[in-house]
C-alpha positions in Angstrom: -34.0 306.2 127.1 -37.7 306.1 126.4 -40.5 303.6 126.2 -43.7 303.8 124.2 -46.3 303.0 126.8 -49.3 302.0 124.6 -47.1 299.9 122.3 -45.6 297.8 125.2 -48.9 297.5 127.1 -50.5 295.9 124.0 -47.5 293.8 123.0 -47.0 290.1 123.4 -43.2 290.2 123.7 -41.1 292.2 126.2 -39.1 295.2 124.9 -35.4 295.2 125.7 -33.8 298.5 126.6 -30.0 298.7 126.6 -27.9 301.8 126.8 -25.7 304.0 129.0 -26.7 307.0 131.1 -24.5 309.7 132.4 -25.4 310.2 136.1 -22.6 312.6 137.1 -25.1 315.5 137.6 -27.1 313.4 140.0 -24.1 313.2 142.4 -22.9 316.7 141.8 -22.1 318.4 145.1 -21.4 315.2 147.0 -17.9 315.5 148.5 -17.5 311.8 149.2 -17.9 310.9 145.5 -14.9 311.8 143.3 -16.2 310.4 140.1 -18.8 308.1 138.6 -18.8 306.2 135.4 -21.8 306.2 133.1 -24.4 303.6 134.1 -24.9 300.6 131.9 -28.6 300.1 131.7 -30.1 296.7 130.9 -33.9 296.7 131.3 -36.9 294.7 130.0 -40.4 296.3 129.6 -43.4 294.0 129.5 -47.1 294.3 129.9 -48.4 293.6 133.4 -52.2 293.7 133.1 -54.6 296.4 131.9 -52.9 299.7 131.3 -49.9 298.6 133.3 -46.2 298.1 132.3 -43.4 296.6 134.4 -39.9 297.7 133.8 -37.2 295.6 135.5 -33.5 294.9 135.0 -30.1 295.9 136.3 -28.0 299.1 136.3 -24.2 298.7 136.4 -21.5 301.2 137.0 -18.5 302.2 139.0 -17.9 305.1 141.4 -14.7 306.4 143.0 -15.5 307.4 146.6 -13.6 308.4 149.7 -13.1 306.0 152.6 -15.2 307.3 155.5 -12.4 306.7 158.0 -9.1 307.6 156.3 -10.2 309.5 153.1 -8.4 307.1 150.8 -9.9 306.6 147.3 -12.1 303.5 147.0 -13.3 302.1 143.7 -16.8 300.8 144.2 -18.6 298.6 141.7 -22.3 299.2 141.5 -24.8 296.5 140.6 -28.3 298.0 141.2 -31.6 296.2 140.7 -34.3 298.2 138.9 -38.0 297.4 139.1 -40.8 299.9 138.5 -44.4 299.5 137.5 -46.0 302.2 135.4 -49.8 302.7 135.0 -51.7 304.7 132.4 -53.6 307.5 134.0 -56.9 307.9 132.3 -58.4 310.5 134.6 -57.0 312.5 137.6 -56.7 310.5 140.7 -58.2 311.2 144.1 -55.6 311.2 147.0 -57.2 308.0 148.4 -56.9 306.2 145.0 -53.2 306.5 144.7 -51.0 303.4 145.0 -47.5 304.2 146.2 -46.0 301.2 144.3 -47.1 302.5 140.9 -45.8 305.4 138.8 -48.7 307.0 137.0 -48.1 308.3 133.5 -50.3 310.3 131.1 -48.0 310.6 128.1 -47.6 308.1 125.4 -43.8 308.2 125.7 -42.3 307.7 129.1 -38.7 309.0 129.7 -37.0 306.4 132.0 -33.8 308.5 132.7 -35.2 310.3 135.8 -36.3 307.0 137.3 -33.0 305.4 136.6 -31.1 308.3 138.2 -33.3 308.2 141.2 -32.8 304.5 141.6 -29.0 305.0 141.3 -28.9 307.7 144.0 -31.0 305.7 146.4 -28.7 302.7 146.0 -25.4 304.5 146.5 -23.7 303.3 149.7 -23.8 305.8 152.6 -20.2 305.3 153.4 -17.4 303.0 152.1 -14.3 301.7 153.7 -11.0 301.0 152.0 -10.7 297.9 154.1 -12.9 296.3 156.8 -10.4 297.1 159.5 -9.5 300.6 158.5 -8.0 302.5 161.4 -8.8 306.0 160.2 -7.0 309.2 160.8 -5.6 310.8 164.0 -8.0 313.5 165.1 -5.2 315.6 166.4 -2.5 315.5 163.7 -4.2 313.8 160.8 -1.8 310.9 160.6 -3.2 307.9 158.6 -3.1 305.1 161.2 -3.1 302.5 158.4 0.4 303.8 157.4 1.8 304.3 160.9 1.3 305.7 164.4 1.7 309.1 165.9 2.6 310.3 169.4 -0.6 312.3 170.0 -2.5 311.8 173.2 -6.0 310.9 172.1 -7.3 309.8 175.4 -11.0 310.6 175.7 -11.8 312.3 179.0 -15.4 312.6 180.2 -15.9 316.4 180.2 -17.6 316.2 183.6 -14.3 315.0 185.1 -11.9 317.1 183.0 -11.2 319.4 185.9 -9.8 316.5 187.9 -7.3 315.4 185.2 -4.2 316.7 186.9 -5.3 316.2 190.5 -3.0 313.2 191.2 0.0 314.1 189.1 3.2 315.0 190.9 3.9 318.7 190.9 7.4 320.2 191.4 7.4 322.8 194.1 
């Protein structure tokens, strides 16, 4: 997935970029993501002034993630906006001259895959829920409260008063 920078910067028409990108390596090691489908990339590259190219479009895919409360599998559709501006680097920049919104390139051919992967990772949800009112798991026995209840006592006691817990219970002498 490459663009020829000079060709696009001097063109009158936008260049369309379509394809798929395997992003499974980008999420490797994340235990909350079980699988991810290849991203469908639909981008348009067009000149945006002197030595500048805008690339914008949409990334679409699907991920199977774990519910953050009950660990059920959740299929999540991803529809990610993509917008980056690339500028041709004629000479080395001084630290004060750098613009954070631009990506500086010095090669004629720009590989878009790393930027697409980065955008994908940044737009992944931090956590997903199987349903809005998911009850989660019992912290004592692991029972999924969406499927039924358990008999565990999960009363939260302030640790400062834990020593007083049995003070008023009847004791058999």
